[in-house]
BALUM-978783 format. One record per residue: z, x, y of N, C-alpha, C in turn; residue in one letter. Coordinates in steps of 0.001 Angstrom, whole numbers, plus 500000, padded with zeros to 6 digits. Layout:
REM BALUM-978783
NODE	n_z	n_x	n_y	ca_z	ca_x	ca_y	c_z	c_x	c_y	kenu
NODE	Z	X	Y	Z	X	Y	Z	X	Y	A
...
REM end
This chain:
REM BALUM-978783
NODE	n_z	n_x	n_y	ca_z	ca_x	ca_y	c_z	c_x	c_y	kenu
NODE	837047	432921	529526	836921	432251	528256	837354	430798	528344	X
NODE	838279	430491	529251	838723	429100	529391	837557	428216	529821	X
NODE	836692	428740	530685	835521	427971	531117	834552	427751	529956	X
NODE	834431	428726	529075	833553	428578	527909	834095	427494	526978	X
NODE	835406	427456	526793	836017	426411	525958	835723	425036	526555	X
NODE	835871	424906	527860	835611	423627	528517	834149	423226	528363	X
NODE	833236	424150	528550	831801	423838	528430	831432	423439	527011	X
NODE	831972	424145	526016	831607	423834	524637	832169	422503	524160	X
NODE	833136	421955	524870	833645	420625	524495	832618	419530	524762	X
NODE	831619	419810	525573	830590	418826	525895	829317	419012	525073	X
NODE	829296	419998	524188	828129	420302	523370	828393	419825	521942	X
NODE	827334	419576	521186	827471	419087	519813	828174	420114	518938	X
NODE	829229	419669	518248	829992	420520	517334	829567	420315	515889	X
NODE	829435	419060	515496	829226	418706	514090	828107	417677	513995	X
NODE	827302	417810	512960	826333	416768	512607	826592	416392	511154	X
NODE	826722	415086	510908	826893	414593	509547	825554	413998	509130	X
NODE	824823	414683	508257	823437	414298	507982	823277	412942	507296	X
NODE	824164	412569	506400	823994	411318	505660	824135	410081	506538	X
NODE	825022	410149	507509	825274	408990	508364	824665	409121	509749	X
NODE	823978	410227	510024	823346	410469	511329	824362	410464	512478	X
NODE	825586	410921	512209	826627	410970	513234	826665	412366	513841	X
NODE	826751	412393	515162	826868	413646	515905	828219	413632	516624	X
NODE	828969	414716	516474	830313	414792	517058	830382	415966	518022	X
NODE	830918	415683	519215	831231	416742	520173	832693	416560	520568	X
NODE	833141	417270	521568	834529	417162	521982	834883	415816	522581	X
NODE	833876	415102	523098	834133	413818	523730	833346	412661	523125	X
NODE	832325	412942	522352	831491	411892	521759	831704	411875	520245	X
NODE	832456	410887	519786	832744	410781	518351	832442	409380	517841	X
NODE	831392	408759	518363	831048	407408	517954	830785	407378	516449	X
NODE	831294	406346	515787	831124	406202	514355	832228	406840	513543	X
NODE	833206	407447	514208	834346	408065	513516	835642	407564	514154	X
NODE	836740	407994	513608	838053	407643	514163	838745	408880	514735	X
NODE	837982	409825	515219	838554	411079	515697	839027	411022	517141	X
NODE	838666	410001	517878	839069	409939	519275	838280	410947	520100	X
NODE	838950	411624	521012	838319	412664	521839	839027	413991	521559	X
NODE	838575	414720	520531	839289	415937	520146	839252	417049	521194	X
NODE	838309	417018	522113	838215	418076	523112	839028	417820	524361	X
NODE	839625	416641	524488	840355	416298	525701	841556	417217	525924	X
NODE	842312	417488	524884	843474	418387	525005	843010	419796	525361	X
NODE	841889	420240	524762	841379	421577	525067	840934	421703	526519	X
NODE	840295	420684	527048	839869	420732	528449	841087	420776	529364	X
NODE	842102	419981	529056	843328	419975	529856	844032	421333	529808	X
NODE	844252	421859	528609	844954	423134	528453	844145	424294	529034	X
NODE	842837	424286	528806	842004	425375	529331	841875	425297	530847	X
NODE	841886	424093	531393	841857	423949	532849	843092	424541	533494	X
NODE	844246	424244	532917	845491	424827	533432	845497	426341	533220	X
NODE	845031	426786	532054	844983	428226	531779	844046	428941	532755	X
NODE	842949	428304	533111	842010	428906	534065	842684	429109	535422	X
NODE	843431	428121	535869	844161	428250	537135	845210	429358	537022	X
NODE	845897	429424	535891	846930	430451	535705	846331	431853	535601	X
NODE	845126	431960	535020	844455	433265	534989	844162	433752	536402	X
NODE	843858	432842	537306	843486	433218	538668	844691	433395	539594	X
NODE	845873	432997	539144	847079	433118	539954	847707	434505	539746	X
NODE	847833	435302	540819	848354	436668	540659	849884	436752	540716	X
NODE	850552	435973	539906	852011	435993	539837	852427	436238	538393	X
NODE	853556	436906	538207	854016	437228	536855	854419	435965	536092	X
NODE	854997	434973	536788	855385	433742	536108	854155	433004	535577	X
NODE	853036	433076	536303	851807	432410	535864	851271	433056	534588	X
NODE	851385	434364	534496	850914	435068	533298	851780	434726	532088	X
NODE	853069	434541	532315	853972	434200	531216	853775	432761	530752	X
NODE	853568	431853	531686	853333	430449	531341	851986	430294	530644	X
NODE	851062	431159	530985	849719	431089	530393	849744	431342	528886	X
NODE	850733	432085	528394	850868	432279	526944	850984	430937	526233	X
NODE	851818	430054	526787	852014	428744	526166	850723	427934	526150	X
NODE	850064	427824	527309	848870	426987	527394	847728	427545	526554	X
NODE	847565	428847	526541	846504	429446	525721	846824	429345	524235	X
NODE	848095	429517	523882	848493	429383	522478	848349	427960	521975	X
NODE	848755	426991	522781	848602	425591	522397	847131	425221	522281	X
NODE	846312	425767	523186	844871	425525	523141	844273	426066	521836	X
NODE	844692	427253	521416	844187	427824	520168	844640	426990	518970	X
NODE	845882	426543	518983	846377	425704	517883	845577	424407	517791	X
NODE	845267	423806	518925	844481	422574	518922	843046	422842	518480	X
NODE	842504	423996	518824	841152	424349	518387	841108	424512	516864	X
NODE	842121	425169	516288	842192	425290	514825	842340	423924	514174	X
NODE	843151	423063	514770	843313	421705	514254	841979	420973	514239	X
NODE	841232	421063	515346	839922	420409	515402	838954	421012	514396	X
NODE	838997	422327	514250	838084	422988	513323	838348	422528	511886	X
NODE	839606	422461	511502	839938	422032	510142	839649	420547	509953	X
NODE	840045	419732	510919	839892	418287	510792	838423	417858	510769	X
NODE	837628	418418	511652	836254	417956	511792	835287	418577	510796	X
NODE	835578	419754	510284	834615	420412	509408	834922	420221	507921	X
NODE	835899	419382	507610	836273	419133	506219	835368	418072	505601	X
NODE	834962	418288	504369	834173	417287	503643	835066	416092	503309	X
NODE	834548	414887	503587	835292	413678	503279	834399	412692	502539	X
NODE	834852	412205	501405	834131	411215	500602	832725	411685	500232	X
NODE	832557	412964	500010	831279	413515	499610	830335	413827	500751	X
NODE	830717	413516	501985	829893	413835	503151	830397	415127	503766	X
NODE	829586	416160	503684	829960	417448	504266	829215	417640	505584	X
NODE	829945	417876	506665	829308	418031	507966	828623	419388	508126	X
NODE	827597	419392	508956	826918	420636	509324	827533	421126	510628	X
NODE	828191	422284	510575	828801	422856	511769	827721	423508	512623	X
NODE	827742	423187	513886	826775	423724	514832	827317	425010	515466	X
NODE	826443	425844	516022	826903	427111	516630	827929	426924	517742	X
NODE	827848	425843	518494	828807	425621	519585	830221	425445	519062	X
NODE	830369	424955	517842	831697	424779	517247	832346	426134	516980	X
NODE	831552	427092	516536	832075	428440	516309	832347	429151	517634	X
NODE	831486	428947	518617	831705	429529	519948	832998	428989	520545	X
NODE	833229	427692	520360	834454	427033	520832	835695	427679	520214	X
NODE	835673	427918	518920	836815	428519	518238	837007	429977	518654	X
NODE	835941	430743	518723	836019	432153	519124	836487	432276	520571	X
NODE	835995	431399	521446	836421	431442	522849	837904	431113	522978	X
NODE	838413	430219	522142	839847	429908	522163	840676	431103	521717	X
NODE	840193	431818	520715	840883	433033	520255	840874	434092	521354	X
NODE	839732	434295	521978	839623	435293	523046	840452	434905	524266	X
NODE	840589	433613	524510	841420	433157	525627	842872	433566	525406	X
NODE	843370	433427	524188	844744	433840	523896	844893	435362	524001	X
NODE	843900	436097	523531	843938	437558	523651	843966	437966	525122	X
NODE	843166	437281	525943	843159	437577	527383	844510	437257	528027	X
NODE	845186	436216	527535	846494	435865	528085	847534	436939	527771	X
NODE	847353	437658	526655	848284	438725	526294	848020	440023	527045	X
NODE	846882	440127	527704	846547	441356	528435	846186	441054	529888	X
NODE	847139	440608	530695	846822	440273	532087	846586	441529	532934	X
NODE	845741	441389	533916	845485	442468	534872	846343	442198	536106	X
NODE	847565	442717	536110	848479	442467	537209	849281	443727	537473	X
NODE	849265	444161	538728	850032	445342	539104	851433	444893	539501	X
NODE	852448	445478	538881	853826	445155	539196	854327	446073	540298	X
NODE	855068	445478	541212	855630	446261	542318	856990	446817	541913	X
NODE	857211	448077	542198	858496	448718	541897	859507	448360	542990	X
NODE	860743	448136	542576	861786	447822	543578	862605	449039	543910	X
REM end
């Protein structure tokens, strides 16, 4: 799911029909949003490495990165999809996929596939 979050940051999230503005995780020309997907790519990249690391400490640290990633995804969803000054944006399917993938990433972090060795 971390890879899906990273991929969806490069796809169109929002279209504002009145001003012809298209917003993705990295392309926000015409707005003051900066690059809202940059934090998600960073957090999901680290989470992807931690998912592939077969150590218990990596699974525990992954809770933080996946949780922070989900919080940032909710922040982006609320910030970017809110109507402002009478202009209501059209949310694209990739924006919902981005949010759902962030939720599933956190769920995956809570259920690691790791065999513990008995001492």
